[in-house]
N, C-alpha and C positions, 0 to 999 in steps of 0.2 A: 454520574446521572441515568436512571434510566432510558426506553429505547422510547418510550413513553414522549417523552420529554428534552430530548434530545433533539440538538438542530438536525433539523433535515437538511438542507446542505451547508457545507464550511468548504470557506473555499480562503490560503492564507497561501498571500504573492504570487498567484496563478497566472503563465503566461506560454503562450504560443506564438513562439517566432513562424516566417515561414522562409523557404528559398524561391528570390525571383531569378530569375535570366535576363540582362537587358543587353542589347549595342547587337549589331548586325548577326546573321547567321553563324559561319566561323569564326566571327571576337566577341562571341556572348561573355558579360559579365555576369557572375551568378553576388545580389548583392538579399541581404536578412531586412528582413521586414519585421514590424513585431502588429501581430495585431492584437495582442492583451498582454497587457503588463504588469508587475505586481497587486493584482485582483486580491483585497477582501471582503472575503462577504459571504457572510451568517442571518438564514433564512431558518430562520425556527417556526416549529409546528402551527399550521391554526394561519398563516401569515399572506396576505396579497399583493404579490412583490413584482413590483411596477420595474423592469429593466428598458430607459429609454438610452439611444444615444442615437444621430446621425450616421448612414450610409458608411462606410467601410469605419467606422468609433470602437468595434469589435464586439456588439452585441455577437451575428450569429453565432462565431469562435468561440464564442465562452458556452452561450447554448450547446454546440455540439459538444467543448468539453468536457460540462452540466451527466449529458446523455448519453456518454459513451462514443462515442463518434469520432473527435478526434484524442488524441498520448497530447496532456503537456508540455509542452520544453522547457519548464519550470515553476518549480510550487507544488502543493497538495492537494485535492478535493475530496471529499464524498461527502456522499451521497447519498438517503437514505442511511448514513454509516459503513459502504459500501465506494471504491475504489472502482470507478465511474471507466475503467477501460481496462482496470482487469478481469473487473467485473459483472462485465458488460450484460453475461444472459442473467443474472441473478439482477437485478439493475430492474432490468426489463419486467422482470415482477412488481414493482414498485412504487412505479416510475407509469405515467401517462404523455402523450406526446402527440399535440397536436401542429403539422406546420402550412399557415392559410392559406399555400400558395400551391400545398405540393399534398396529396390525400394517399391513407391509409387504406383505403378501400376499392377492391377488383374495378376493376373499370365492368366489367362486362357482364358483376352479375347481379344478381338484384340483393340490393341491401341485406335486408332476412339475412339469406346466404352468403353476409361479407361479414356480419356479426357474424355468423357459427361458426365461417370460420378463423375469427380471431378466437371465437373461447377456447381450439382444440391449439391453439399457439401461446394461448397461456396459459393452459394445464389451466383452466376453474371448471370445479367438481357443474354438470348436470341442472344441478338442479338450484344452486346457488348463478350461473347464468342465467334461467330462466326468467329468476325471481328478481336478480340487474338490468336485464334487458324487460320486465314489463316494466319498475318501474321507468327506467328513463325513455321509454313510451310514451309514456306516459306526462315527462313533463317536459318533454326536448317534442312529441307532437310527430314523433314518429307516421303512426300505424296507417294515413296517404300513399307514403311512398315506402312502409314498408318494401313491394311486388319492384319497384319502379326499378332496374337496371341504375346504375350507378351514374354511368356516361348521360342518363338522360333528364339525373336531376337538376335545381335549379342550385345556386353555388350554396345559399343556402339550408337547401333542403342539407346540399352538401357536405357540408360544415360543420350542421346539427347529427348529421350522421355521421364523420370521423369522430368530433365527438361522441360521443353513446361508446362504439368502440377502442376509446381509448379511457373507457371507467367502467368497462363492462368485466376486467377487474383488481374492480375495487384497490386503485391505488391510491398514495400516500403525497405523492406531489406528477402536479396534473403541469409537465409545461406547454407555454401556447408560443408560438410565435405567426404577430400580426393573424390570428382570431380573426376577426372581422374586417380583415381588406374588398375590398368590394361589395360589400354586402350592403342594402337598401337599410333606409332606421331601420325600421322595421325585425328586419333579424336582426337586427347595434342591438337593438332594445329584448330582445330577445333570451339570445346570448349572454351576454348584459347580469341581465336575472337570471340566469341559467345558472351564471357560477359564480354567484351572490344566496342564492339556496345550497348550491352543491358547499359552500363552505360554512354559513352559518351552520349545518340541519349533519355530514358530515364533518367539516374542519379537514376540510381534505387544501394543504396545500398549498396556495396558484401563487405559482417565475412565468411573468407575462412580459413578455417585448412586442411594444405595438407603435404605434406612427402617429395610431390614432389617440389624441388629445381626450375625446370621451372617450374611452375606454380609460381613462387611466385616471379621471376626477371621480368619474363613479364607482368603479371597482379597488379600487389602488387608496392606503391609507400612509403606505411609503413606500417613496419613490428611491429608486440606483438609478442616475446621471452616467452615462461612461463618452470616453469624447479622446481619444489617442488612443485609447486602449487601455487607461486607466479611468477610473471610478474621477469624477470630478463632485459629487454632493451622492453623499446615501443618508434620505430620513424624513419627513413629512411633509407634506402636499405644501402644508405650511410654513415652516422652515423655509422648501421646496419656494414658495414667493418670494419671504422677506429674504434672504441668504445672497437676493439679485433685487433689488427694488427694482417694477414695470410703474411708470403713473394708471394714474386709477383716470379714469376716462368718459369723461360728458356729456353725455348727448342730448343737442340740447332743440326743441324746434320753439322756433319766434311765431306770433304772428301770418306774418310777412315777410319774407328776402328781406335782408342786408349785407353789414360790408361785416369783417369777419370782427369778433368778439373781441373785444379788450378790457378785462378784468388783472386789476395782481388775483394770482395763484392759480390762472387758468390763460393754458397757453392753445391759441386755434392752431388746428391740422387739419383743417375740413372745412368747404362748405359748398351742400347740393338747396342750391332752391333755400328756404326757409330754413334747414335743417343747418348745427353747427355742431362741432367734434371740439373741443374742449380738452386738454393737454392735462391734467392741474397735478403743482404741486404745493398747493394748502390744503386746507383743510375745506373740505368738501361743502360740507355749511355756511363755510365765509364765502366760497366761490359761487355761491348757488346765491345766497343774499344778494351780493354784487350785481351777476348778470338779472334776476325779477328784481331791483331796483332800478336798473338802466334800459329795460325792453321787454317790450308786449310778449309775455311767456306762455306758447300752449300747453306744451310737456317740457318735463325734465326724466332721463334717464340718467345711472352711473354707476359704470356699468366695470366689472371688475374686471380684473389680468385676466386673462384666463393660461392655463399650464403651460401656453404653445407658447406664447410671449418671451413669457420667464422659464422656460427651456433655451430659447432664439439670446434672450437677453443670458443665461448662463455663459452658452458659446460666444457671443462677443469680447465677455470677456473678459473670459477663463481664468477666472475665478480658482481658488483653491480648492482641495475638499473639506465634503464638511464633514466627512465621514468619523 
């Protein structure tokens, strides 16, 4: 298989154990905890993959193994054809990494100087760096604050600066850990649209961990859900919704407040004045007809389940892997 068509990430039986100490200081016992266990993951060129899971599910440990920060205790992994822990320096030139809660920029330097130092770290030729920086400055709208020290940037501005720093060397893979955490709606939208354009224009592969399900629904066609260190689901968003059925909800606005609506296939779960929420277990058209025939309706809204509720249901059900 030619390098351009080879998997960008290929993990087989990947695992990582940690030893923890428990008990009183003089009588502590050692216990082994499996943070990641038997993970099989393949990411192909050009994919945008959401890597989801609750806190403690093993997301961060997996990302650290993929970027060479941690060494696996079992299994094998290749990222852009390299062993991350053994060839970390070579790997750094092929990937970009952004951690939403930590910055790779120099805190007291102007953003422009931080990006200049990044060029030397990755040994990017001056002409390539200038061209790339000009492109990223325009797309990410960095111009107004290039001269501002990083410590004075807003969170949204700093995140855009971190993205530029991670992409100046033209990586094949961009690893994002909570890239929109703490951002306002406008900043989130800016970063999401930028990532979509980057993927479409340059074919950059993106691996994304996030708790913001808006990121997933806007960016990812494929999601991998992990729980207790293992993969619980790997597939498309539609398949995730279908794997753990979550009822649709019909929001009914009545002309006046009324007792909870009782119709076949619709269970009232909430009432606020003239507005009621019905959880559906039957064809929506049939329920809507029943409601409209028995009540004076001002408005109706059918809400599809969002990814957050589907993932929560998946955790509760303990559904088997859909890999």
